[in-house]
C-alpha positions as CSV (number, residue, x, y, z in Angstrom):
1,M,-227.2,174.5,172.8
2,T,-228.0,173.8,169.2
3,A,-230.7,174.7,166.7
4,T,-232.3,171.3,167.3
5,D,-232.6,171.8,171.1
6,T,-234.8,174.8,171.0
7,P,-236.9,177.0,168.6
8,V,-235.2,180.0,167.1
9,I,-235.8,183.2,169.1
10,R,-236.9,185.9,166.7
11,I,-235.6,189.3,167.8
12,L,-236.5,192.9,167.2
13,L,-233.5,195.1,167.7
14,A,-233.9,198.9,168.3
15,D,-231.0,201.4,168.6
16,D,-230.6,204.8,167.0
17,H,-227.0,204.1,166.1
18,A,-226.6,201.9,163.0
19,L,-223.1,200.9,164.1
20,V,-224.3,199.6,167.4
21,R,-227.1,197.7,165.8
22,R,-224.6,196.0,163.5
23,G,-222.4,195.0,166.4
24,V,-225.3,193.7,168.4
25,R,-226.7,191.8,165.4
26,L,-223.3,190.1,164.9
27,I,-223.4,188.9,168.5
28,L,-226.9,187.6,168.2
29,D,-226.9,186.1,164.7
30,R,-223.9,183.9,165.4
31,E,-225.9,181.9,167.8
32,P,-228.0,179.1,166.3
33,D,-231.0,179.8,168.5
34,L,-231.1,183.6,168.0
35,Q,-232.1,185.5,164.9
36,V,-232.6,189.3,164.4
37,V,-235.6,189.6,162.1
38,A,-236.2,193.3,162.3
39,E,-234.2,196.5,163.1
40,A,-235.5,199.9,164.2
41,G,-233.9,203.3,164.7
42,D,-236.2,204.5,167.5
43,G,-239.0,203.3,169.8
44,A,-241.8,204.4,167.5
45,E,-240.4,202.4,164.6
46,A,-239.9,199.4,166.9
47,I,-243.6,199.4,167.8
48,A,-244.6,199.7,164.1
49,L,-242.3,196.7,163.3
50,A,-243.7,194.7,166.2
51,R,-247.1,195.0,164.5
52,T,-245.9,193.6,161.2
53,H,-243.3,191.0,162.2
54,E,-243.5,187.8,164.2
55,V,-241.1,188.5,167.1
56,D,-240.5,186.8,170.4
57,L,-238.1,189.3,172.0
58,A,-237.4,193.0,171.7
59,V,-233.9,194.3,172.5
60,L,-234.3,198.1,173.0
61,D,-231.8,200.9,173.6
62,I,-233.0,203.1,176.5
63,A,-232.2,206.5,175.0
64,M,-233.6,207.0,171.5
65,P,-235.1,209.9,169.6
66,R,-238.9,210.3,169.1
67,M,-239.7,207.6,171.6
68,T,-237.3,206.1,174.2
69,G,-236.8,202.4,174.8
70,L,-238.6,202.8,178.1
71,Q,-241.6,204.3,176.5
72,A,-241.5,201.7,173.7
73,A,-241.3,198.9,176.3
74,R,-244.5,200.0,177.9
75,E,-246.3,200.2,174.5
76,L,-245.0,196.8,173.4
77,S,-246.0,195.2,176.7
78,A,-249.6,196.5,176.2
79,L,-249.6,195.6,172.5
80,R,-248.0,192.2,172.7
81,P,-248.2,190.8,176.3
82,Q,-246.3,187.7,175.3
83,L,-243.4,189.7,173.8
84,R,-240.3,189.7,176.1
85,V,-238.3,192.9,176.4
86,L,-234.6,193.5,177.2
87,M,-233.1,197.0,177.8
88,L,-229.7,197.7,176.3
89,T,-227.9,200.7,177.7
90,M,-224.5,202.3,178.3
91,H,-225.7,203.6,181.7
92,D,-224.9,201.7,184.9
93,N,-227.8,203.5,186.7
94,E,-230.2,202.0,189.2
95,Q,-232.9,204.6,188.4
96,Y,-233.0,203.4,184.7
97,F,-233.1,199.9,185.9
98,F,-236.2,200.4,188.1
99,Q,-237.9,202.3,185.3
100,A,-237.1,199.4,182.9
101,L,-238.8,197.0,185.3
102,K,-241.8,199.2,185.6
103,A,-241.9,199.4,181.8
104,G,-242.2,195.6,181.6
105,A,-238.6,194.7,180.8
106,S,-237.2,191.4,182.0
107,G,-233.5,192.3,181.7
108,Y,-231.0,195.1,181.7
109,V,-227.7,194.7,179.8
110,L,-224.8,197.1,179.6
111,K,-223.5,197.8,176.1
112,S,-219.9,197.6,177.3
113,V,-220.3,193.9,178.1
114,A,-223.0,193.0,175.6
115,D,-220.7,190.5,173.9
116,R,-220.5,188.7,177.2
117,D,-224.0,189.1,178.6
118,L,-226.5,189.7,175.8
119,V,-226.9,186.1,174.6
120,A,-227.5,184.8,178.1
121,A,-229.9,187.6,178.8
122,C,-231.9,186.8,175.6
123,R,-232.2,183.1,176.7
124,A,-233.1,184.1,180.2
125,A,-235.9,186.4,179.1
126,M,-237.5,183.7,177.0
127,R,-237.4,181.4,180.1
128,D,-239.3,184.2,182.0
129,E,-236.2,184.8,184.2
130,P,-234.9,188.3,185.0
131,F,-231.4,189.2,183.9
132,L,-229.1,191.7,185.4
133,Y,-225.4,192.3,184.7
134,P,-223.2,190.6,187.3
135,G,-222.6,192.5,190.5
136,A,-225.6,194.9,190.0
137,V,-228.2,193.2,192.2
138,T,-226.8,194.0,195.6
139,A,-226.2,197.7,194.8
140,L,-229.6,198.1,193.2
141,I,-231.5,196.6,196.1
142,R,-229.4,198.5,198.7
143,N,-230.0,201.8,196.9
144,Y,-233.7,201.2,196.5
145,L,-234.2,200.2,200.1
146,D,-232.3,203.3,201.2
147,R,-234.7,205.4,199.3
148,V,-237.7,203.6,200.8
149,R,-236.4,203.9,204.3
150,H,-236.1,207.7,203.8
151,G,-239.6,207.9,202.4
152,E,-238.4,209.1,199.0
153,E,-240.8,208.4,196.2
154,P,-239.3,208.5,192.7
155,H,-240.7,211.5,190.8
156,E,-241.5,209.5,187.7
157,Q,-244.2,207.6,189.5
158,V,-246.4,210.7,189.6
159,L,-246.2,211.5,185.9
160,T,-248.9,210.4,183.5
161,P,-247.7,208.9,180.2
162,R,-248.8,212.1,178.4
163,E,-246.9,214.3,180.8
164,E,-243.8,212.2,180.2
165,E,-244.3,212.6,176.4
166,V,-244.5,216.4,176.8
167,L,-241.5,216.4,179.2
168,K,-239.4,214.6,176.6
169,L,-240.3,216.9,173.8
170,V,-239.8,220.0,175.9
171,A,-236.4,218.7,176.9
172,E,-235.5,218.1,173.3
173,G,-236.1,221.8,172.6
174,H,-239.4,221.7,170.7
175,S,-241.7,224.7,171.0
176,S,-245.2,224.5,172.4
177,K,-246.6,224.8,168.9
178,E,-244.4,221.9,167.6
179,I,-245.4,219.7,170.6
180,A,-249.1,220.4,170.1
181,E,-248.8,219.4,166.4
182,M,-246.7,216.3,167.2
183,L,-249.1,215.1,169.9
184,F,-252.3,216.3,168.2
185,I,-253.3,218.4,171.1
186,S,-253.9,222.2,171.6
187,I,-251.2,224.6,172.6
188,K,-253.3,225.4,175.7
189,T,-253.1,221.7,176.7
190,V,-249.3,221.7,176.2
191,H,-249.0,224.7,178.5
192,R,-251.2,223.0,181.1
193,H,-249.1,219.8,180.9
194,R,-245.9,221.9,181.2
195,A,-247.2,223.8,184.2
196,N,-248.3,220.5,185.9
197,L,-244.8,219.1,185.2
198,L,-243.1,222.0,186.9
199,Q,-245.4,221.8,189.9
200,K,-245.2,218.0,190.3
201,L,-241.4,217.9,190.0
202,G,-240.8,221.0,191.9
203,L,-238.9,222.6,189.0
204,R,-238.7,226.2,187.7
205,D,-238.0,226.2,184.0
206,R,-237.1,224.4,180.8
207,L,-233.5,224.0,181.8
208,E,-234.4,222.1,185.0
209,L,-236.9,220.0,183.1
210,T,-234.2,219.1,180.6
211,R,-231.8,218.1,183.4
212,Y,-234.6,216.0,185.0
213,A,-235.3,214.3,181.6
214,I,-231.7,213.3,181.3
215,R,-231.6,211.9,184.8
216,A,-234.8,210.0,184.1
217,G,-233.4,208.5,180.9
218,L,-235.9,210.2,178.5
219,I,-233.1,211.9,176.5
220,E,-229.4,211.5,176.2
221,P,-227.1,214.1,177.7
């Protein structure tokens, strides 16, 4: 494939580690049909850049501060429906994968093999084809079908976007007052969201909420 065969794919890259961004950018920019045109350190910055840059594809790390890649993917899908999204992660985890699909991502690439898979994933996304790292499909489908057979509904399906925001901030250690200020809501509303979270998820306290947020990919362990 050469630059004359296809238009250049303009890429927005988001990862909170500058070293990772540099490595990923090296992988992408050496391809004639791929070009990183914007870099972000978290999901919120990625959304801001998507508003001001012409981009075709967003490559998002799953676990980032302020706003995760999963949260950003949902926002970007609503903001720019034509924008393709790939999730980049160190976690080989089917729960994250299904969350990524629900967030609007068309691919899921492991950082450990990004040098092998990422370029192919970018091109697949622009062809509207899903991309999974090799060997993942069978295990993911098997695990998902097992859960369906046993009548298990993933907890994250019952959370509203606002409840998910509150959960993330609680798990990151912010006080109710800080959360209220960050989300422009009252402390009373924060307390109500927190009580709803505990009830919906069947959890008892902040520690259990934090553990759940880690499992759900909202924060890094």
